[in-house]
C-alpha positions as CSV (number, residue, x, y, z in Angstrom):
1,M,23.1,38.1,-17.3
2,V,21.1,34.9,-16.7
3,L,22.6,32.7,-14.0
4,P,22.8,29.0,-14.7
5,R,20.1,27.0,-13.1
6,L,21.2,24.8,-10.3
7,P,20.7,21.0,-10.7
8,R,17.8,19.3,-9.0
9,I,18.9,18.0,-5.6
10,T,17.0,15.2,-3.8
11,V,16.6,15.5,-0.1
12,E,15.4,12.3,1.4
13,V,13.6,13.0,4.7
14,V,13.6,10.0,7.1
15,F,10.9,10.8,9.7
16,D,8.0,9.7,11.8
17,F,4.8,11.6,12.6
18,V,4.9,11.2,16.4
19,C,8.4,12.7,16.6
20,P,8.3,16.4,17.6
21,W,11.9,16.9,16.3
22,C,10.7,15.6,12.9
23,Y,7.9,18.2,12.9
24,L,10.4,20.9,13.6
25,G,12.9,19.5,11.0
26,V,10.3,19.3,8.3
27,H,9.0,22.8,9.2
28,R,12.6,24.1,8.8
29,L,13.0,22.4,5.5
30,Q,9.8,24.2,4.3
31,Q,11.3,27.5,5.6
32,L,14.4,26.9,3.5
33,R,12.4,26.1,0.4
34,A,10.3,29.3,0.9
35,S,13.4,31.5,1.4
36,R,15.5,29.9,-1.4
37,P,13.1,29.1,-4.3
38,D,16.2,29.0,-6.5
39,L,17.4,25.9,-4.8
40,P,15.6,23.1,-6.7
41,I,15.1,20.8,-3.7
42,A,13.1,17.7,-4.4
43,P,12.0,16.1,-1.1
44,Q,11.4,12.4,-0.8
45,W,9.7,11.0,2.2
46,R,11.0,7.9,3.9
47,P,9.1,6.3,6.8
48,F,10.7,5.5,10.1
49,L,8.6,3.7,12.7
50,L,9.5,4.8,16.2
51,N,7.0,2.4,17.5
52,P,6.9,-0.5,15.0
53,D,5.0,-2.8,17.3
54,M,2.3,-0.2,18.2
55,P,-1.1,-1.8,17.8
56,R,-2.9,-0.3,14.8
57,P,-5.7,1.2,17.0
58,G,-3.0,2.8,19.2
59,I,-2.9,3.1,22.9
60,S,-3.8,5.8,25.5
61,R,-1.2,8.6,25.7
62,A,-1.0,8.0,29.4
63,D,0.0,4.4,29.0
64,Y,2.5,5.4,26.3
65,T,4.0,8.1,28.4
66,A,4.4,5.8,31.4
67,R,6.2,3.3,29.2
68,K,8.5,5.8,27.6
69,F,9.4,8.2,30.4
70,G,8.6,6.2,33.6
71,D,6.8,9.0,35.3
72,E,4.7,12.0,34.4
73,E,7.1,14.6,35.7
74,R,9.9,13.5,33.4
75,A,7.5,13.6,30.5
76,R,6.3,17.1,31.4
77,R,9.9,18.4,31.6
78,F,10.8,16.8,28.2
79,H,7.6,18.1,26.5
80,A,8.1,21.6,27.9
81,A,11.7,21.8,26.6
82,V,10.7,20.6,23.1
83,A,7.7,22.9,23.0
84,A,9.8,25.9,24.0
85,I,12.3,25.2,21.1
86,A,9.5,24.7,18.6
87,A,7.7,27.9,19.7
88,E,10.8,29.9,18.6
89,D,10.0,28.6,15.1
90,G,6.3,29.4,15.4
91,L,5.1,25.9,16.1
92,D,2.6,25.2,18.8
93,L,3.2,21.8,20.4
94,A,0.2,21.2,22.6
95,F,1.2,17.9,24.3
96,P,-1.7,18.0,26.8
97,R,-4.2,17.9,24.0
98,I,-2.9,14.5,22.8
99,S,-5.0,11.7,24.3
100,R,-3.9,8.8,22.2
101,A,-0.5,7.5,21.0
102,P,-1.2,6.2,17.4
103,S,0.3,3.8,15.1
104,T,1.8,5.8,12.2
105,V,1.7,3.1,9.6
106,D,-1.5,4.4,8.0
107,A,-0.3,8.0,8.0
108,H,2.9,6.9,6.1
109,R,0.7,4.8,3.8
110,L,-1.4,7.9,3.1
111,I,1.7,9.9,2.1
112,R,2.7,7.1,-0.3
113,F,-0.8,7.2,-1.8
114,A,-0.8,11.0,-2.0
115,H,2.6,11.1,-3.8
116,D,0.9,9.8,-6.9
117,H,-1.3,12.9,-7.0
118,G,1.5,15.6,-6.6
119,P,3.7,17.2,-4.0
120,V,2.9,16.0,-0.4
121,E,4.9,18.4,1.8
122,D,1.8,20.4,2.8
123,L,0.0,17.2,3.7
124,V,2.9,15.9,5.8
125,L,2.9,19.2,7.7
126,A,-0.9,19.1,8.1
127,I,-0.7,15.6,9.7
128,F,2.0,16.8,12.1
129,R,-0.1,19.8,13.0
130,A,-3.2,17.7,13.5
131,Y,-1.3,15.5,16.0
132,F,0.9,18.0,17.9
133,T,-1.2,21.1,17.8
134,E,-4.8,19.9,17.6
135,G,-4.4,16.6,19.5
136,R,-6.2,14.6,16.8
137,D,-5.8,10.8,16.4
138,I,-3.7,10.4,13.3
139,G,-4.0,6.7,13.5
140,D,-7.7,7.0,12.7
141,A,-8.6,6.5,9.1
142,A,-11.4,9.0,9.1
143,T,-9.1,11.7,10.5
144,L,-6.5,10.9,7.8
145,A,-9.1,10.9,5.0
146,A,-10.4,14.3,6.2
147,L,-6.9,15.7,6.2
148,A,-6.3,14.3,2.7
149,A,-9.6,15.8,1.4
150,A,-8.6,19.2,2.8
151,H,-5.5,19.0,0.6
152,G,-7.4,18.1,-2.6
153,L,-7.3,14.3,-2.5
154,P,-10.5,12.3,-3.2
155,R,-11.8,11.4,0.2
156,D,-13.6,8.2,-1.0
157,R,-10.5,6.9,-2.7
158,V,-8.4,7.7,0.3
159,A,-10.9,6.0,2.7
160,A,-11.0,2.9,0.5
161,F,-7.2,2.8,0.3
162,L,-6.8,3.1,4.1
163,A,-9.5,0.4,4.7
164,G,-7.2,-2.1,3.0
165,D,-3.7,-3.2,3.6
166,R,-2.1,-2.0,0.4
167,A,1.4,-0.6,0.9
168,T,1.6,-1.8,4.5
169,D,4.3,-4.2,3.8
170,Q,6.3,-1.5,1.9
171,I,6.1,0.8,4.9
172,H,7.6,-1.9,7.2
173,A,10.2,-2.8,4.5
174,D,11.2,0.9,4.1
175,N,11.5,1.2,7.9
176,L,13.8,-1.9,8.0
177,F,15.8,-0.5,5.1
178,V,16.7,2.8,6.7
179,H,17.6,1.0,9.9
180,R,19.9,-1.2,7.9
181,L,21.5,2.0,6.5
182,G,22.5,2.8,10.1
183,I,19.8,5.4,10.7
184,N,18.7,4.9,14.3
185,G,17.2,8.4,15.0
186,V,15.1,10.9,13.2
187,P,14.7,13.2,11.6
188,C,17.5,12.4,9.2
189,F,18.2,14.2,5.9
190,I,20.0,12.4,3.1
191,I,21.2,14.9,0.5
192,D,21.7,13.8,-3.0
193,G,22.2,10.2,-1.8
194,Q,25.6,11.2,-0.4
195,T,25.5,13.2,2.8
196,A,23.3,12.3,5.8
197,I,22.7,14.7,8.7
198,A,20.5,13.9,11.7
199,G,18.5,16.2,13.8
200,A,16.1,19.2,13.3
201,Q,18.8,21.2,11.6
202,E,18.7,25.0,11.2
203,P,17.7,26.1,7.7
204,G,21.1,27.6,7.1
205,I,22.9,24.3,7.6
206,L,20.6,22.4,5.2
207,E,21.0,25.3,2.8
208,R,24.8,25.0,2.8
209,L,24.7,21.3,2.3
210,V,22.3,21.5,-0.6
211,E,24.4,24.2,-2.2
212,L,27.5,22.0,-1.9
213,A,25.6,19.1,-3.4
214,A,24.5,21.3,-6.3
215,S,28.0,22.5,-6.9
216,D,29.3,19.0,-6.9
217,V,26.7,17.9,-9.4
218,A,27.4,20.9,-11.6
219,L,31.1,20.2,-11.7
220,S,30.7,16.5,-12.4
């Protein structure tokens, strides 16, 4: 007996690359897709700028931490708590390796560019890993071009794209749009344009919501 194929379900992922919870959430979405290949999940990537006024060259991590947390001890406690949760999922969040707080506009621009060449989920995760595990500056165009080339994109074309301003306005417009939808925290997953759920959800929760969305579509 051949079971009917479930309908394609769009999962819009609203995220930013400097958000550790977003890294965990995207990782868990990838786990779900690996464990349930029968669920035809179609991710769409929506930029959210946690620091929309961040200078494009970024600032030192020490300055950013002081502004965000007030003192180093509070930052260490927060980072240790997040890192412990991520470690349970096999992610290494090495906050001490991060020396620069970047603007993420160019990283989001790169994902928009890469989308024209095929699926971008692996590149999204590679950018997260470069920042949180390797401590690389993901606001640096050369770093982004190297990551893109490692995932099969033409380095010269990526470098030329990042050297200009194409798609910059769209990233800021998309960021404004999701805020106007009432999304004020990330990650946020919008399933089939109907259900929105915030936070780094367990794969089982996302799985159930996608199944429900698929059932609704099949019955309509």
